[in-house]
DRENVO-529443 format. One record per residue (C-alpha): x, y, z. Coordinates in steps of 0.02 Angstrom, whole numbers, always signed. Layout:
N
<atom><px>X</px><py>Y</py><pz>Z</pz></atom>
...
END
This chain:
371
<atom><px>-12</px><py>+1</py><pz>-15</pz></atom>
<atom><px>+151</px><py>+130</py><pz>+31</pz></atom>
<atom><px>+177</px><py>+120</py><pz>-157</pz></atom>
<atom><px>-2</px><py>+164</py><pz>-196</pz></atom>
<atom><px>+16</px><py>+310</py><pz>-50</pz></atom>
<atom><px>+171</px><py>+364</py><pz>-134</pz></atom>
<atom><px>+81</px><py>+362</py><pz>-300</pz></atom>
<atom><px>-59</px><py>+493</py><pz>-257</pz></atom>
<atom><px>+59</px><py>+590</py><pz>-176</pz></atom>
<atom><px>+194</px><py>+587</py><pz>-326</pz></atom>
<atom><px>+27</px><py>+655</py><pz>-424</pz></atom>
<atom><px>-19</px><py>+769</py><pz>-296</pz></atom>
<atom><px>+147</px><py>+848</py><pz>-308</pz></atom>
<atom><px>+127</px><py>+831</py><pz>-527</pz></atom>
<atom><px>-30</px><py>+910</py><pz>-517</pz></atom>
<atom><px>+15</px><py>+1078</py><pz>-400</pz></atom>
<atom><px>+184</px><py>+1105</py><pz>-486</pz></atom>
<atom><px>+100</px><py>+1096</py><pz>-661</pz></atom>
<atom><px>-46</px><py>+1228</py><pz>-569</pz></atom>
<atom><px>+81</px><py>+1345</py><pz>-527</pz></atom>
<atom><px>+200</px><py>+1349</py><pz>-688</pz></atom>
<atom><px>+36</px><py>+1375</py><pz>-772</pz></atom>
<atom><px>-7</px><py>+1505</py><pz>-663</pz></atom>
<atom><px>+164</px><py>+1569</py><pz>-681</pz></atom>
<atom><px>+162</px><py>+1589</py><pz>-890</pz></atom>
<atom><px>-10</px><py>+1658</py><pz>-869</pz></atom>
<atom><px>+58</px><py>+1793</py><pz>-757</pz></atom>
<atom><px>+207</px><py>+1843</py><pz>-851</pz></atom>
<atom><px>+107</px><py>+1832</py><pz>-1017</pz></atom>
<atom><px>-18</px><py>+1965</py><pz>-968</pz></atom>
<atom><px>+137</px><py>+2060</py><pz>-884</pz></atom>
<atom><px>+187</px><py>+2061</py><pz>-1068</pz></atom>
<atom><px>+16</px><py>+2111</py><pz>-1147</pz></atom>
<atom><px>-8</px><py>+2268</py><pz>-987</pz></atom>
<atom><px>+185</px><py>+2345</py><pz>-1047</pz></atom>
<atom><px>+120</px><py>+2307</py><pz>-1236</pz></atom>
<atom><px>-23</px><py>+2422</py><pz>-1194</pz></atom>
<atom><px>+89</px><py>+2547</py><pz>-1071</pz></atom>
<atom><px>+216</px><py>+2570</py><pz>-1190</pz></atom>
<atom><px>+84</px><py>+2648</py><pz>-1339</pz></atom>
<atom><px>-3</px><py>+2748</py><pz>-1216</pz></atom>
<atom><px>+161</px><py>+2816</py><pz>-1126</pz></atom>
<atom><px>+217</px><py>+2849</py><pz>-1330</pz></atom>
<atom><px>+55</px><py>+2931</py><pz>-1366</pz></atom>
<atom><px>+95</px><py>+3051</py><pz>-1193</pz></atom>
<atom><px>+253</px><py>+3082</py><pz>-1262</pz></atom>
<atom><px>+176</px><py>+3159</py><pz>-1433</pz></atom>
<atom><px>+41</px><py>+3254</py><pz>-1352</pz></atom>
<atom><px>+175</px><py>+3321</py><pz>-1227</pz></atom>
<atom><px>+312</px><py>+3382</py><pz>-1350</pz></atom>
<atom><px>+182</px><py>+3460</py><pz>-1449</pz></atom>
<atom><px>+144</px><py>+3559</py><pz>-1309</pz></atom>
<atom><px>+298</px><py>+3607</py><pz>-1300</pz></atom>
<atom><px>+377</px><py>+3638</py><pz>-1472</pz></atom>
<atom><px>+218</px><py>+3660</py><pz>-1583</pz></atom>
<atom><px>+77</px><py>+3738</py><pz>-1489</pz></atom>
<atom><px>-45</px><py>+3779</py><pz>-1631</pz></atom>
<atom><px>-44</px><py>+3583</py><pz>-1641</pz></atom>
<atom><px>-183</px><py>+3615</py><pz>-1509</pz></atom>
<atom><px>-264</px><py>+3720</py><pz>-1619</pz></atom>
<atom><px>-466</px><py>+3677</py><pz>-1651</pz></atom>
<atom><px>-420</px><py>+3672</py><pz>-1849</pz></atom>
<atom><px>-263</px><py>+3553</py><pz>-1834</pz></atom>
<atom><px>-365</px><py>+3460</py><pz>-1698</pz></atom>
<atom><px>-504</px><py>+3429</py><pz>-1823</pz></atom>
<atom><px>-390</px><py>+3385</py><pz>-1951</pz></atom>
<atom><px>-301</px><py>+3249</py><pz>-1817</pz></atom>
<atom><px>-493</px><py>+3194</py><pz>-1791</pz></atom>
<atom><px>-528</px><py>+3161</py><pz>-1969</pz></atom>
<atom><px>-373</px><py>+3071</py><pz>-2014</pz></atom>
<atom><px>-415</px><py>+2972</py><pz>-1867</pz></atom>
<atom><px>-563</px><py>+2932</py><pz>-1935</pz></atom>
<atom><px>-460</px><py>+2872</py><pz>-2119</pz></atom>
<atom><px>-339</px><py>+2768</py><pz>-2041</pz></atom>
<atom><px>-435</px><py>+2690</py><pz>-1880</pz></atom>
<atom><px>-579</px><py>+2642</py><pz>-1992</pz></atom>
<atom><px>-450</px><py>+2526</py><pz>-2110</pz></atom>
<atom><px>-338</px><py>+2487</py><pz>-1973</pz></atom>
<atom><px>-516</px><py>+2393</py><pz>-1883</pz></atom>
<atom><px>-522</px><py>+2275</py><pz>-2027</pz></atom>
<atom><px>-346</px><py>+2247</py><pz>-2054</pz></atom>
<atom><px>-358</px><py>+2197</py><pz>-1829</pz></atom>
<atom><px>-476</px><py>+2031</py><pz>-1896</pz></atom>
<atom><px>-335</px><py>+1986</py><pz>-2035</pz></atom>
<atom><px>-166</px><py>+2015</py><pz>-1897</pz></atom>
<atom><px>-273</px><py>+1917</py><pz>-1750</pz></atom>
<atom><px>-278</px><py>+1765</py><pz>-1862</pz></atom>
<atom><px>-111</px><py>+1783</py><pz>-1890</pz></atom>
<atom><px>-131</px><py>+1849</py><pz>-2071</pz></atom>
<atom><px>-91</px><py>+2037</py><pz>-2154</pz></atom>
<atom><px>-196</px><py>+2106</py><pz>-2290</pz></atom>
<atom><px>-88</px><py>+2228</py><pz>-2426</pz></atom>
<atom><px>-216</px><py>+2250</py><pz>-2515</pz></atom>
<atom><px>-328</px><py>+2381</py><pz>-2414</pz></atom>
<atom><px>-242</px><py>+2517</py><pz>-2511</pz></atom>
<atom><px>-297</px><py>+2463</py><pz>-2680</pz></atom>
<atom><px>-473</px><py>+2414</py><pz>-2615</pz></atom>
<atom><px>-494</px><py>+2606</py><pz>-2573</pz></atom>
<atom><px>-435</px><py>+2658</py><pz>-2725</pz></atom>
<atom><px>-547</px><py>+2525</py><pz>-2835</pz></atom>
<atom><px>-677</px><py>+2612</py><pz>-2719</pz></atom>
<atom><px>-624</px><py>+2812</py><pz>-2779</pz></atom>
<atom><px>-598</px><py>+2777</py><pz>-2944</pz></atom>
<atom><px>-789</px><py>+2671</py><pz>-2968</pz></atom>
<atom><px>-874</px><py>+2811</py><pz>-2859</pz></atom>
<atom><px>-802</px><py>+2944</py><pz>-2997</pz></atom>
<atom><px>-837</px><py>+2830</py><pz>-3157</pz></atom>
<atom><px>-989</px><py>+2741</py><pz>-3122</pz></atom>
<atom><px>-1077</px><py>+2898</py><pz>-3065</pz></atom>
<atom><px>-989</px><py>+3042</py><pz>-3164</pz></atom>
<atom><px>-971</px><py>+3157</py><pz>-3038</pz></atom>
<atom><px>-1185</px><py>+3161</py><pz>-3010</pz></atom>
<atom><px>-1285</px><py>+3125</py><pz>-2859</pz></atom>
<atom><px>-1413</px><py>+3018</py><pz>-2970</pz></atom>
<atom><px>-1286</px><py>+2871</py><pz>-2985</pz></atom>
<atom><px>-1196</px><py>+2878</py><pz>-2818</pz></atom>
<atom><px>-1287</px><py>+2745</py><pz>-2735</pz></atom>
<atom><px>-1254</px><py>+2610</py><pz>-2853</pz></atom>
<atom><px>-1092</px><py>+2665</py><pz>-2871</pz></atom>
<atom><px>-1081</px><py>+2632</py><pz>-2684</pz></atom>
<atom><px>-1155</px><py>+2455</py><pz>-2686</pz></atom>
<atom><px>-1037</px><py>+2402</py><pz>-2835</pz></atom>
<atom><px>-898</px><py>+2460</py><pz>-2728</pz></atom>
<atom><px>-959</px><py>+2378</py><pz>-2593</pz></atom>
<atom><px>-991</px><py>+2196</py><pz>-2678</pz></atom>
<atom><px>-813</px><py>+2217</py><pz>-2790</pz></atom>
<atom><px>-736</px><py>+2252</py><pz>-2606</pz></atom>
<atom><px>-823</px><py>+2069</py><pz>-2550</pz></atom>
<atom><px>-753</px><py>+1989</py><pz>-2688</pz></atom>
<atom><px>-582</px><py>+2050</py><pz>-2667</pz></atom>
<atom><px>-596</px><py>+1992</py><pz>-2497</pz></atom>
<atom><px>-677</px><py>+1841</py><pz>-2532</pz></atom>
<atom><px>-515</px><py>+1802</py><pz>-2651</pz></atom>
<atom><px>-395</px><py>+1847</py><pz>-2521</pz></atom>
<atom><px>-489</px><py>+1717</py><pz>-2438</pz></atom>
<atom><px>-464</px><py>+1588</py><pz>-2542</pz></atom>
<atom><px>-294</px><py>+1604</py><pz>-2563</pz></atom>
<atom><px>-246</px><py>+1610</py><pz>-2389</pz></atom>
<atom><px>-352</px><py>+1485</py><pz>-2317</pz></atom>
<atom><px>-414</px><py>+1356</py><pz>-2458</pz></atom>
<atom><px>-247</px><py>+1348</py><pz>-2559</pz></atom>
<atom><px>-119</px><py>+1377</py><pz>-2400</pz></atom>
<atom><px>-51</px><py>+1538</py><pz>-2482</pz></atom>
<atom><px>+61</px><py>+1644</py><pz>-2349</pz></atom>
<atom><px>-44</px><py>+1771</py><pz>-2341</pz></atom>
<atom><px>+86</px><py>+1931</py><pz>-2372</pz></atom>
<atom><px>+118</px><py>+1845</py><pz>-2546</pz></atom>
<atom><px>-110</px><py>+1813</py><pz>-2569</pz></atom>
<atom><px>-142</px><py>+1997</py><pz>-2521</pz></atom>
<atom><px>+2</px><py>+2055</py><pz>-2621</pz></atom>
<atom><px>-29</px><py>+1974</py><pz>-2773</pz></atom>
<atom><px>-217</px><py>+2050</py><pz>-2733</pz></atom>
<atom><px>-146</px><py>+2223</py><pz>-2707</pz></atom>
<atom><px>-43</px><py>+2203</py><pz>-2904</pz></atom>
<atom><px>-202</px><py>+2132</py><pz>-2957</pz></atom>
<atom><px>-310</px><py>+2264</py><pz>-2929</pz></atom>
<atom><px>-212</px><py>+2417</py><pz>-2961</pz></atom>
<atom><px>-166</px><py>+2338</py><pz>-3126</pz></atom>
<atom><px>-340</px><py>+2327</py><pz>-3186</pz></atom>
<atom><px>-358</px><py>+2482</py><pz>-3101</pz></atom>
<atom><px>-220</px><py>+2552</py><pz>-3212</pz></atom>
<atom><px>-302</px><py>+2480</py><pz>-3374</pz></atom>
<atom><px>-456</px><py>+2528</py><pz>-3336</pz></atom>
<atom><px>-416</px><py>+2727</py><pz>-3322</pz></atom>
<atom><px>-291</px><py>+2721</py><pz>-3455</pz></atom>
<atom><px>-150</px><py>+2754</py><pz>-3308</pz></atom>
<atom><px>-224</px><py>+2913</py><pz>-3262</pz></atom>
<atom><px>-355</px><py>+2881</py><pz>-3124</pz></atom>
<atom><px>-467</px><py>+3051</py><pz>-3125</pz></atom>
<atom><px>-626</px><py>+3088</py><pz>-3074</pz></atom>
<atom><px>-752</px><py>+3182</py><pz>-2980</pz></atom>
<atom><px>-832</px><py>+3122</py><pz>-2835</pz></atom>
<atom><px>-1037</px><py>+3192</py><pz>-2813</pz></atom>
<atom><px>-1050</px><py>+3336</py><pz>-2676</pz></atom>
<atom><px>-1162</px><py>+3227</py><pz>-2584</pz></atom>
<atom><px>-1012</px><py>+3109</py><pz>-2524</pz></atom>
<atom><px>-948</px><py>+3255</py><pz>-2442</pz></atom>
<atom><px>-1042</px><py>+3291</py><pz>-2315</pz></atom>
<atom><px>-978</px><py>+3090</py><pz>-2297</pz></atom>
<atom><px>-804</px><py>+3127</py><pz>-2282</pz></atom>
<atom><px>-775</px><py>+3312</py><pz>-2237</pz></atom>
<atom><px>-948</px><py>+3356</py><pz>-2144</pz></atom>
<atom><px>-945</px><py>+3366</py><pz>-1949</pz></atom>
<atom><px>-1104</px><py>+3342</py><pz>-1817</pz></atom>
<atom><px>-1112</px><py>+3436</py><pz>-1651</pz></atom>
<atom><px>-925</px><py>+3503</py><pz>-1715</pz></atom>
<atom><px>-841</px><py>+3329</py><pz>-1734</pz></atom>
<atom><px>-791</px><py>+3262</py><pz>-1885</pz></atom>
<atom><px>-895</px><py>+3125</py><pz>-1956</pz></atom>
<atom><px>-746</px><py>+3012</py><pz>-2007</pz></atom>
<atom><px>-722</px><py>+3006</py><pz>-1806</pz></atom>
<atom><px>-896</px><py>+2967</py><pz>-1780</pz></atom>
<atom><px>-893</px><py>+2813</py><pz>-1922</pz></atom>
<atom><px>-727</px><py>+2751</py><pz>-1840</pz></atom>
<atom><px>-835</px><py>+2768</py><pz>-1672</pz></atom>
<atom><px>-972</px><py>+2681</py><pz>-1714</pz></atom>
<atom><px>-859</px><py>+2535</py><pz>-1813</pz></atom>
<atom><px>-768</px><py>+2513</py><pz>-1639</pz></atom>
<atom><px>-918</px><py>+2484</py><pz>-1534</pz></atom>
<atom><px>-981</px><py>+2363</py><pz>-1685</pz></atom>
<atom><px>-795</px><py>+2273</py><pz>-1694</pz></atom>
<atom><px>-777</px><py>+2279</py><pz>-1513</pz></atom>
<atom><px>-946</px><py>+2202</py><pz>-1470</pz></atom>
<atom><px>-918</px><py>+2056</py><pz>-1620</pz></atom>
<atom><px>-741</px><py>+1997</py><pz>-1546</pz></atom>
<atom><px>-765</px><py>+2012</py><pz>-1350</pz></atom>
<atom><px>-967</px><py>+1966</py><pz>-1344</pz></atom>
<atom><px>-999</px><py>+1836</py><pz>-1479</pz></atom>
<atom><px>-977</px><py>+1674</py><pz>-1505</pz></atom>
<atom><px>-870</px><py>+1747</py><pz>-1673</pz></atom>
<atom><px>-763</px><py>+1815</py><pz>-1574</pz></atom>
<atom><px>-701</px><py>+1678</py><pz>-1483</pz></atom>
<atom><px>-679</px><py>+1566</py><pz>-1620</pz></atom>
<atom><px>-564</px><py>+1723</py><pz>-1707</pz></atom>
<atom><px>-460</px><py>+1715</py><pz>-1560</pz></atom>
<atom><px>-447</px><py>+1537</py><pz>-1554</pz></atom>
<atom><px>-405</px><py>+1505</py><pz>-1740</pz></atom>
<atom><px>-276</px><py>+1638</py><pz>-1720</pz></atom>
<atom><px>-192</px><py>+1575</py><pz>-1570</pz></atom>
<atom><px>-182</px><py>+1393</py><pz>-1641</pz></atom>
<atom><px>-288</px><py>+1337</py><pz>-1793</pz></atom>
<atom><px>-244</px><py>+1167</py><pz>-1767</pz></atom>
<atom><px>-314</px><py>+1152</py><pz>-1608</pz></atom>
<atom><px>-472</px><py>+1268</py><pz>-1684</pz></atom>
<atom><px>-500</px><py>+1124</py><pz>-1814</pz></atom>
<atom><px>-522</px><py>+999</py><pz>-1708</pz></atom>
<atom><px>-626</px><py>+1080</py><pz>-1574</pz></atom>
<atom><px>-767</px><py>+1106</py><pz>-1726</pz></atom>
<atom><px>-737</px><py>+1278</py><pz>-1754</pz></atom>
<atom><px>-741</px><py>+1318</py><pz>-1968</pz></atom>
<atom><px>-575</px><py>+1406</py><pz>-1954</pz></atom>
<atom><px>-596</px><py>+1422</py><pz>-2147</pz></atom>
<atom><px>-760</px><py>+1516</py><pz>-2124</pz></atom>
<atom><px>-664</px><py>+1629</py><pz>-1977</pz></atom>
<atom><px>-532</px><py>+1677</py><pz>-2107</pz></atom>
<atom><px>-651</px><py>+1696</py><pz>-2231</pz></atom>
<atom><px>-763</px><py>+1825</py><pz>-2150</pz></atom>
<atom><px>-601</px><py>+1918</py><pz>-2081</pz></atom>
<atom><px>-531</px><py>+1963</py><pz>-2257</pz></atom>
<atom><px>-716</px><py>+2008</py><pz>-2310</pz></atom>
<atom><px>-737</px><py>+2117</py><pz>-2163</pz></atom>
<atom><px>-559</px><py>+2212</py><pz>-2191</pz></atom>
<atom><px>-591</px><py>+2230</py><pz>-2383</pz></atom>
<atom><px>-763</px><py>+2297</py><pz>-2319</pz></atom>
<atom><px>-680</px><py>+2439</py><pz>-2191</pz></atom>
<atom><px>-539</px><py>+2484</py><pz>-2349</pz></atom>
<atom><px>-716</px><py>+2538</py><pz>-2453</pz></atom>
<atom><px>-787</px><py>+2633</py><pz>-2317</pz></atom>
<atom><px>-605</px><py>+2710</py><pz>-2298</pz></atom>
<atom><px>-588</px><py>+2731</py><pz>-2489</pz></atom>
<atom><px>-782</px><py>+2836</py><pz>-2479</pz></atom>
<atom><px>-727</px><py>+2955</py><pz>-2327</pz></atom>
<atom><px>-554</px><py>+2995</py><pz>-2414</pz></atom>
<atom><px>-660</px><py>+3019</py><pz>-2580</pz></atom>
<atom><px>-802</px><py>+3136</py><pz>-2512</pz></atom>
<atom><px>-659</px><py>+3221</py><pz>-2421</pz></atom>
<atom><px>-540</px><py>+3274</py><pz>-2557</pz></atom>
<atom><px>-648</px><py>+3266</py><pz>-2683</pz></atom>
<atom><px>-600</px><py>+3184</py><pz>-2820</pz></atom>
<atom><px>-498</px><py>+3032</py><pz>-2851</pz></atom>
<atom><px>-305</px><py>+3026</py><pz>-2790</pz></atom>
<atom><px>-261</px><py>+2854</py><pz>-2801</pz></atom>
<atom><px>-64</px><py>+2933</py><pz>-2719</pz></atom>
<atom><px>-161</px><py>+3006</py><pz>-2580</pz></atom>
<atom><px>-233</px><py>+2823</py><pz>-2515</pz></atom>
<atom><px>-68</px><py>+2709</py><pz>-2565</pz></atom>
<atom><px>-16</px><py>+2788</py><pz>-2404</pz></atom>
<atom><px>-187</px><py>+2706</py><pz>-2307</pz></atom>
<atom><px>-92</px><py>+2502</py><pz>-2319</pz></atom>
<atom><px>+38</px><py>+2559</py><pz>-2217</pz></atom>
<atom><px>-49</px><py>+2664</py><pz>-2087</pz></atom>
<atom><px>-180</px><py>+2550</py><pz>-2043</pz></atom>
<atom><px>-42</px><py>+2403</py><pz>-2006</pz></atom>
<atom><px>+56</px><py>+2527</py><pz>-1926</pz></atom>
<atom><px>-103</px><py>+2571</py><pz>-1823</pz></atom>
<atom><px>-135</px><py>+2410</py><pz>-1759</pz></atom>
<atom><px>+36</px><py>+2360</py><pz>-1728</pz></atom>
<atom><px>+88</px><py>+2498</py><pz>-1626</pz></atom>
<atom><px>-46</px><py>+2477</py><pz>-1537</pz></atom>
<atom><px>-26</px><py>+2304</py><pz>-1469</pz></atom>
<atom><px>-103</px><py>+2173</py><pz>-1603</pz></atom>
<atom><px>+17</px><py>+2054</py><pz>-1655</pz></atom>
<atom><px>+85</px><py>+1985</py><pz>-1817</pz></atom>
<atom><px>+98</px><py>+1832</py><pz>-1741</pz></atom>
<atom><px>-114</px><py>+1809</py><pz>-1706</pz></atom>
<atom><px>-214</px><py>+1797</py><pz>-1567</pz></atom>
<atom><px>-133</px><py>+1946</py><pz>-1472</pz></atom>
<atom><px>-227</px><py>+2120</py><pz>-1484</pz></atom>
<atom><px>-397</px><py>+2218</py><pz>-1502</pz></atom>
<atom><px>-518</px><py>+2348</py><pz>-1537</pz></atom>
<atom><px>-459</px><py>+2452</py><pz>-1392</pz></atom>
<atom><px>-256</px><py>+2426</py><pz>-1421</pz></atom>
<atom><px>-281</px><py>+2447</py><pz>-1610</pz></atom>
<atom><px>-377</px><py>+2609</py><pz>-1563</pz></atom>
<atom><px>-240</px><py>+2688</py><pz>-1464</pz></atom>
<atom><px>-115</px><py>+2640</py><pz>-1610</pz></atom>
<atom><px>-216</px><py>+2744</py><pz>-1718</pz></atom>
<atom><px>-235</px><py>+2910</py><pz>-1596</pz></atom>
<atom><px>-58</px><py>+2887</py><pz>-1596</pz></atom>
<atom><px>+3</px><py>+2872</py><pz>-1761</pz></atom>
<atom><px>-114</px><py>+2999</py><pz>-1820</pz></atom>
<atom><px>-53</px><py>+3103</py><pz>-1694</pz></atom>
<atom><px>+130</px><py>+3101</py><pz>-1756</pz></atom>
<atom><px>+116</px><py>+3104</py><pz>-1916</pz></atom>
<atom><px>+10</px><py>+3276</py><pz>-1885</pz></atom>
<atom><px>+176</px><py>+3326</py><pz>-1764</pz></atom>
<atom><px>+265</px><py>+3292</py><pz>-1907</pz></atom>
<atom><px>+206</px><py>+3415</py><pz>-2006</pz></atom>
<atom><px>+223</px><py>+3560</py><pz>-1890</pz></atom>
<atom><px>+417</px><py>+3486</py><pz>-1898</pz></atom>
<atom><px>+415</px><py>+3502</py><pz>-2069</pz></atom>
<atom><px>+476</px><py>+3319</py><pz>-2091</pz></atom>
<atom><px>+408</px><py>+3284</py><pz>-2263</pz></atom>
<atom><px>+356</px><py>+3126</py><pz>-2338</pz></atom>
<atom><px>+521</px><py>+3033</py><pz>-2313</pz></atom>
<atom><px>+559</px><py>+3070</py><pz>-2120</pz></atom>
<atom><px>+377</px><py>+3032</py><pz>-2110</pz></atom>
<atom><px>+391</px><py>+2852</py><pz>-2174</pz></atom>
<atom><px>+565</px><py>+2849</py><pz>-2076</pz></atom>
<atom><px>+477</px><py>+2869</py><pz>-1917</pz></atom>
<atom><px>+331</px><py>+2798</py><pz>-1942</pz></atom>
<atom><px>+462</px><py>+2613</py><pz>-1988</pz></atom>
<atom><px>+544</px><py>+2646</py><pz>-1826</pz></atom>
<atom><px>+383</px><py>+2661</py><pz>-1738</pz></atom>
<atom><px>+357</px><py>+2499</py><pz>-1802</pz></atom>
<atom><px>+490</px><py>+2421</py><pz>-1765</pz></atom>
<atom><px>+512</px><py>+2477</py><pz>-1586</pz></atom>
<atom><px>+325</px><py>+2402</py><pz>-1584</pz></atom>
<atom><px>+369</px><py>+2227</py><pz>-1665</pz></atom>
<atom><px>+527</px><py>+2206</py><pz>-1529</pz></atom>
<atom><px>+422</px><py>+2250</py><pz>-1368</pz></atom>
<atom><px>+303</px><py>+2108</py><pz>-1410</pz></atom>
<atom><px>+448</px><py>+1981</py><pz>-1492</pz></atom>
<atom><px>+523</px><py>+2012</py><pz>-1319</pz></atom>
<atom><px>+364</px><py>+1984</py><pz>-1223</pz></atom>
<atom><px>+324</px><py>+1807</py><pz>-1329</pz></atom>
<atom><px>+500</px><py>+1751</py><pz>-1293</pz></atom>
<atom><px>+469</px><py>+1793</py><pz>-1109</pz></atom>
<atom><px>+290</px><py>+1695</py><pz>-1123</pz></atom>
<atom><px>+385</px><py>+1542</py><pz>-1196</pz></atom>
<atom><px>+531</px><py>+1548</py><pz>-1094</pz></atom>
<atom><px>+400</px><py>+1524</py><pz>-941</pz></atom>
<atom><px>+317</px><py>+1376</py><pz>-1050</pz></atom>
<atom><px>+494</px><py>+1331</py><pz>-1062</pz></atom>
<atom><px>+520</px><py>+1321</py><pz>-880</pz></atom>
<atom><px>+339</px><py>+1247</py><pz>-841</pz></atom>
<atom><px>+380</px><py>+1098</py><pz>-961</pz></atom>
<atom><px>+535</px><py>+1081</py><pz>-841</pz></atom>
<atom><px>+450</px><py>+1075</py><pz>-674</pz></atom>
<atom><px>+320</px><py>+940</py><pz>-743</pz></atom>
<atom><px>+465</px><py>+851</py><pz>-807</pz></atom>
<atom><px>+546</px><py>+849</py><pz>-635</pz></atom>
<atom><px>+380</px><py>+809</py><pz>-544</pz></atom>
<atom><px>+360</px><py>+648</py><pz>-670</pz></atom>
<atom><px>+540</px><py>+600</py><pz>-609</pz></atom>
<atom><px>+559</px><py>+650</py><pz>-436</pz></atom>
<atom><px>+622</px><py>+499</py><pz>-361</pz></atom>
<atom><px>+710</px><py>+438</py><pz>-497</pz></atom>
<atom><px>+866</px><py>+506</py><pz>-497</pz></atom>
<atom><px>+873</px><py>+558</py><pz>-674</pz></atom>
<atom><px>+898</px><py>+710</py><pz>-782</pz></atom>
<atom><px>+840</px><py>+763</py><pz>-942</pz></atom>
<atom><px>+1020</px><py>+720</py><pz>-1022</pz></atom>
<atom><px>+1004</px><py>+563</py><pz>-927</pz></atom>
<atom><px>+853</px><py>+509</py><pz>-1008</pz></atom>
<atom><px>+908</px><py>+569</py><pz>-1182</pz></atom>
<atom><px>+1049</px><py>+446</py><pz>-1151</pz></atom>
<atom><px>+931</px><py>+304</py><pz>-1135</pz></atom>
<atom><px>+835</px><py>+349</py><pz>-1289</pz></atom>
<atom><px>+975</px><py>+343</py><pz>-1388</pz></atom>
<atom><px>+1046</px><py>+172</py><pz>-1312</pz></atom>
END
């Protein structure tokens, strides 16, 4: 009976060590998440402090309106990008879809309000088609998301150049101007659209089964499939959501400027990825969300506006934006490395519990398996 009692005690010890290891790993991972969020908030505070010290016109009402509009433009696209990043993917066709939206609205409507509704419906239909195409390449053909969406970007851009004979141009109907450049109670409409979409996306990701499926698929696709989660359908929906957000961003930008400017829309690609990553949504998948992306959007929009006051130009903005992305990724990888270290420590503790009293080490076990 002694050996039975010893076995039971050993099982209890292993259970305690396993639980302790799991708690330790969870605490370290949670600390990494908090660190990432605090780093983003600290960056935003630093930017606002620098603006207060060296660019006081940054807080002028006219500039704050511009910042709010930019938050709306970048934020809408970044929300869609968040869905693909949560799955461990990426969508490089966002800029192309926004550009396609501008051209479709200008060409189909001919600058007239009469055909605007048809043009908008066609733009959304084409956006859905692009999103499904990306999802088929990524989920059904197992193409790397970077390659698949870059191919889609190239295809759409080439089609636009062929359609417009290399010179995208045209006027946007005036009624769309109130959507991109209007305001309600002094608050720019793009910011209100972004806020509304934030609420919808946050509810979908946090309060619904679909949101749990997204995080599960991004964290471990194989385990999600074993749990009967329709991973392909989840992936398809994420890329469709991203494309639809790109269409909305294209409508906002086209309404704001009033004409087709493919060059202006092209910057939305990098900006939406940068905003989501700066906020703490990781490339690895399963980490992040609407709140973090919102912080990143506000930080990036404020930073880009501040660079204008410093006359940094496009080149300076791109360099700074790249540096901020690298810093965010470094913080994320640092947290993930810490998590992996804790998981390795937990495995060691569990192994030690199983081997307690045997007088062996991992190297001894390896030698026996070789023999």
